[in-house]
C-alpha positions in Angstrom: -22.4 -42.3 119.5 -21.2 -45.7 118.4 -17.9 -46.5 116.8 -16.9 -49.3 114.5 -13.6 -51.2 114.5 -11.5 -50.8 111.4 -12.2 -53.6 108.9 -8.5 -53.8 107.7 -6.4 -56.4 109.4 -2.9 -57.7 108.7 -3.1 -60.7 106.4 -0.6 -62.6 108.5 -2.7 -62.7 111.7 -2.8 -66.2 113.2 -6.0 -68.2 112.6 -7.6 -70.9 114.8 -9.0 -74.3 113.7 -12.0 -72.7 112.0 -9.8 -70.3 110.0 -10.8 -67.3 112.1 -8.5 -64.6 113.4 -9.0 -63.0 116.8 -10.5 -60.0 115.0 -13.5 -62.2 114.0 -14.4 -62.4 117.7 -14.2 -58.7 118.4 -17.0 -56.1 118.4 -17.3 -52.3 118.2 -14.7 -50.0 119.7 -15.2 -49.5 123.4 -16.7 -46.2 124.6 -15.8 -46.9 128.2 -13.2 -44.8 130.1 -9.6 -45.2 129.0 -8.0 -47.8 131.3 -11.3 -49.4 132.4 -10.7 -52.9 133.7 -13.9 -54.0 131.8 -12.1 -53.7 128.5 -9.4 -56.1 129.7 -12.1 -58.6 130.5 -13.6 -58.2 127.1 -10.2 -58.9 125.6 -9.9 -62.0 127.7 -13.3 -63.3 126.4 -12.2 -62.6 122.8 -8.9 -64.5 123.3 -10.6 -67.4 125.1 -13.2 -67.9 122.4 -10.7 -67.6 119.6 -8.3 -70.1 121.1 -11.1 -72.5 121.8 -12.2 -72.2 118.1 -15.8 -71.6 119.1 -18.2 -70.7 116.3 -19.4 -67.2 117.0 -23.0 -68.0 115.8 -23.2 -70.7 118.5 -22.7 -68.2 121.3 -25.4 -66.0 122.9 -24.1 -63.1 125.1 -26.6 -61.5 127.5 -26.3 -58.6 130.0 -28.3 -56.4 132.3 -27.6 -52.7 132.8 -24.4 -50.8 133.8 -20.9 -50.2 132.6 -20.3 -53.9 132.6 -23.5 -54.7 130.6 -22.4 -52.3 127.8 -19.3 -54.6 127.1 -21.0 -57.2 125.0 -21.1 -54.6 122.3 -17.3 -54.7 122.3 -16.8 -58.4 121.8 -18.2 -61.3 119.8 -19.9 -59.0 117.2 -21.0 -61.9 115.1 -22.8 -63.7 118.0 -26.3 -63.5 119.3 -26.8 -60.7 121.8 -29.5 -59.4 124.2 -29.2 -56.4 126.5 -31.9 -57.0 129.2 -33.5 -55.0 132.0 -31.5 -54.1 135.1 -30.8 -57.2 137.2 -33.0 -59.5 135.0 -30.4 -61.1 132.7 -30.5 -64.5 134.5 -34.2 -65.0 133.8 -33.7 -64.2 130.1 -30.9 -66.7 129.9 -33.1 -69.3 131.6 -35.8 -68.9 129.0 -33.3 -68.9 126.1 -31.4 -71.9 127.5 -34.5 -74.0 128.0 -35.6 -73.3 124.4 -32.3 -73.9 122.8 -29.8 -75.9 124.8 -27.3 -76.1 121.9 -26.0 -72.5 122.3 -23.3 -71.4 124.7 -24.7 -68.8 127.0 -22.4 -66.1 128.3 -23.8 -63.7 130.8 -22.1 -60.5 131.7 -23.1 -58.5 134.8 -21.8 -56.0 137.3 -21.7 -55.8 141.1 -24.8 -53.6 141.2 -26.6 -55.6 138.5 -26.0 -58.8 140.4 -25.6 -58.1 144.1 -28.3 -55.5 144.4 -31.3 -55.3 142.1 -30.5 -58.7 140.5 -29.7 -60.6 143.7 -32.9 -62.7 143.5 -32.4 -63.6 139.9 -28.7 -64.5 140.5 -29.6 -66.8 143.4 -32.1 -68.8 141.5 -29.9 -69.2 138.5 -27.2 -70.6 140.8 -29.4 -73.0 142.7 -30.9 -74.4 139.5 -27.4 -74.9 138.0 -28.3 -73.2 134.8 -25.8 -74.1 132.1 -24.1 -70.7 131.5 -20.9 -68.7 132.1 -21.7 -65.8 134.5 -19.0 -63.1 134.5 -19.3 -60.3 137.1 -17.2 -57.3 136.3 -16.8 -56.1 139.9 -15.6 -52.6 140.6 -17.4 -51.9 143.9 -19.2 -48.9 142.6 -21.9 -47.6 140.3 -19.8 -46.1 137.5 -22.8 -44.9 135.4 -24.2 -42.8 138.2 -21.1 -41.1 139.5 -19.5 -43.8 141.7 -21.7 -44.6 144.6 -20.6 -47.6 146.6 -22.2 -50.9 145.5 -23.1 -53.9 147.6 -19.7 -55.5 147.0 -17.7 -52.5 148.3 -15.6 -53.6 151.3 -16.3 -52.1 154.7 -14.0 -49.1 155.3 -13.1 -48.8 151.6 -13.5 -45.3 150.2 -14.0 -44.3 146.6 -12.7 -41.0 145.1 -15.4 -39.0 146.9 -13.6 -39.9 150.2 -16.4 -41.3 152.4 -15.5 -44.8 153.9 -18.2 -47.4 153.2 -19.9 -48.3 156.6 -21.5 -51.6 155.5 -20.1 -55.1 155.1 -19.6 -56.4 151.6 -21.5 -59.1 149.8 -18.9 -61.7 148.7 -20.3 -63.2 145.5 -18.1 -66.3 145.3 -18.9 -67.1 149.0 -22.6 -66.6 148.3 -22.5 -68.7 145.2 -20.8 -71.5 147.2 -23.6 -71.4 149.8 -26.3 -71.5 147.0 -24.8 -74.6 145.5 -22.8 -73.2 142.5 -20.8 -75.9 140.7 -18.0 -73.7 139.4 -16.7 -70.7 141.3 -13.7 -68.6 140.5 -12.3 -65.1 141.0 -9.8 -63.2 139.0 -8.4 -59.7 138.3 -8.9 -57.8 135.1 -5.1 -57.0 135.1 -4.2 -60.7 135.1 -5.1 -62.2 131.7 -2.7 -65.1 132.3 -5.0 -66.3 135.0 -8.3 -65.0 133.6 -8.2 -66.6 130.1 -7.8 -70.2 131.3 -10.5 -69.7 133.8 -12.9 -68.5 131.1 -12.0 -71.5 129.0 -12.7 -73.9 131.9 -16.0 -72.1 132.7 -17.1 -72.5 129.1 -16.4 -76.3 129.2 -18.1 -76.8 132.5 -21.6 -78.2 132.5 -23.6 -76.1 134.9 -23.5 -72.6 136.4 -20.0 -71.2 136.2 -19.3 -67.9 138.1 -16.2 -65.8 137.6 -16.1 -62.8 139.8 -13.5 -60.4 138.2 -12.2 -57.5 140.3 -12.2 -54.7 137.6 -11.1 -51.3 138.8 -13.1 -48.2 137.9 -10.4 -45.8 136.9 -12.7 -42.8 137.1 -14.4 -43.2 140.5 -12.8 -46.1 142.5 -9.1 -46.4 141.7 -7.8 -44.2 144.5 -5.4 -45.4 147.3 -8.3 -45.8 149.8 -10.2 -48.2 147.6 -9.9 -52.0 148.0 -10.9 -52.3 144.3 -8.1 -50.3 142.9 -5.3 -51.6 140.7 -2.6 -51.1 143.4 -4.6 -52.7 146.2 -5.6 -55.8 144.2 -2.0 -56.4 143.0 -0.7 -56.1 146.6 -3.4 -58.3 148.2 -4.3 -60.9 145.7 -3.5 -64.5 146.8 -3.9 -67.1 144.0 -5.1 -70.6 144.7 -2.6 -71.8 142.1 -1.9 -71.7 138.4 -4.5 -72.8 135.9 -3.8 -74.4 132.5 -6.7 -75.4 130.2 -6.0 -78.0 127.4 -8.6 -78.6 124.7 -9.3 -82.2 124.0 -7.9 -82.1 120.5 -4.5 -81.0 121.6 -1.7 -83.2 123.0 -1.7 -83.0 126.7 1.7 -82.4 128.3 2.7 -81.5 131.8 5.8 -80.5 133.6 4.3 -80.0 137.1 5.8 -81.5 140.1 4.2 -84.7 141.2 1.7 -84.3 144.0 1.2 -80.6 143.3 -1.2 -80.9 140.3 -4.8 -81.9 139.8 -5.8 -83.0 136.3 -9.6 -82.7 135.7 -11.3 -84.0 132.6 -14.2 -81.7 131.7 -17.6 -82.9 130.3 -16.4 -82.2 126.7 -13.2 -84.2 127.1 -10.9 -81.2 127.6 -8.5 -81.2 130.6 -8.0 -78.7 133.3 -4.6 -78.6 135.0 -4.4 -77.1 138.5 -1.1 -76.5 140.1 -1.8 -76.1 143.8 -0.3 -73.2 145.8 -2.7 -72.9 148.7 -2.1 -75.9 150.9 -5.4 -75.4 152.7 -7.7 -75.4 149.7 -9.2 -78.5 148.0 -10.9 -77.0 145.0 -13.2 -80.1 144.7 -14.5 -79.8 148.3 -17.2 -77.2 148.9 -16.5 -76.8 152.6 -12.8 -76.4 152.1 -13.5 -73.7 149.5 -15.8 -71.8 151.8 -13.4 -72.0 154.8 -10.3 -70.9 152.7 -12.3 -68.1 151.1 -13.3 -66.8 154.6 -9.8 -67.2 156.0 -8.4 -65.0 153.2 -11.1 -62.4 153.5 -10.5 -62.1 157.3 -6.8 -61.3 156.5 -7.8 -58.7 154.0 -6.6 -60.8 151.1 -8.3 -61.4 147.8 -8.4 -65.1 146.9 -8.1 -65.5 143.1 -8.1 -68.5 140.8 -10.3 -71.6 140.7 -12.0 -71.7 144.1 -14.4 -74.7 143.6 -15.6 -77.0 140.9 -18.0 -80.0 141.0 -16.6 -82.6 138.7 -19.9 -84.4 138.6 -22.2 -81.4 138.0 -25.7 -82.0 136.6 -27.1 -78.9 134.9 -30.7 -77.8 134.7 -31.5 -79.9 131.6 -30.1 -83.0 133.3 -32.2 -82.4 136.4 -35.4 -81.8 134.5 -34.6 -84.6 131.9 -35.5 -82.3 129.0 -35.5 -83.3 125.4 -32.0 -83.7 123.9 -33.3 -81.8 120.9 -33.7 -78.1 121.5 -37.3 -77.2 122.1 -37.2 -74.6 119.3 -36.3 -77.5 116.9 -39.4 -79.7 117.8 -42.1 -79.8 115.2 -45.9 -80.1 115.6 -45.9 -83.9 115.4 -43.3 -84.0 118.2 -45.4 -81.8 120.4 -48.9 -83.0 119.4 -48.6 -86.8 118.7 -52.3 -87.2 118.1 -55.5 -88.3 119.7 -54.6 -91.9 119.9 -51.5 -91.2 122.1 -53.5 -88.8 124.2 -56.2 -91.5 124.7 -53.6 -94.0 125.8 -52.2 -91.5 128.3 -55.7 -90.8 129.7 -56.4 -94.5 129.9 -53.2 -95.2 131.9 -54.3 -92.6 134.5 -57.8 -94.2 135.2 
């Protein structure tokens, strides 16, 4: 059964630069379990897109299969959407992005959808630096099939059924760094103050932007023995620093202490402010990011915030030198210039 959000909204709701209220970026009412962290992530996506004044019809949201992949129904109801096969979302985004580079591609996946059946697809999307935002709603279990441990469940962690996981976990940010990802971040569904600016920065980044969001499953994996529970994450999260995203059309002001802040100009002219907390992390050095991530993991801590960003990223279109015009906008004369041009090409190869 599907549910529709009420159409009535208070006439005094704040609007963005396009004249849209936040309600214009919402979708249907969620049918996930009450308290599910995924709904908080959906709310963060809605807020980020509204505050950035993005045109809903310029966004394409895609997903695979799982609790996480149901969420695109619950946000950006006026955007393009495609719910793909289990683990195959990256290849669908690749095809769509190559055909129409003018859309913003937002991929939503889960720990099973990405780290198990979709691992191969994920790896190649990363290494090709596909221009997309890839959000993993990571709860460490298969919520649709009664809570079995997923590939991101930590060794020794136990879900509600009580059996400790005997296997080591796949760390998606660490893997993405090894594969060459140009934007890597981790957050917590219960921390919108951190998550919303990270989503904004990921949207403005040119290239593959991964945000791994720890999102507790309240039904199967929110018990005291779980390392993906609300209480555990709150007690063990270690932030890289505070993140502030400033769109290029707004006045840029800062009150950070000198020597503690990085200001990064994104490809679209917007500015990302990073107030450094972890003295060991240089978020613009891949090796530093990998070492710091592993040091926190060894201590049983969860490193959150912006972990790494390549300021000079070249996305897949840049690498392949594709047409600046979207392929779906090219007409027959553009694709078939005629026999004379073909003859000249053949002659140049003789």
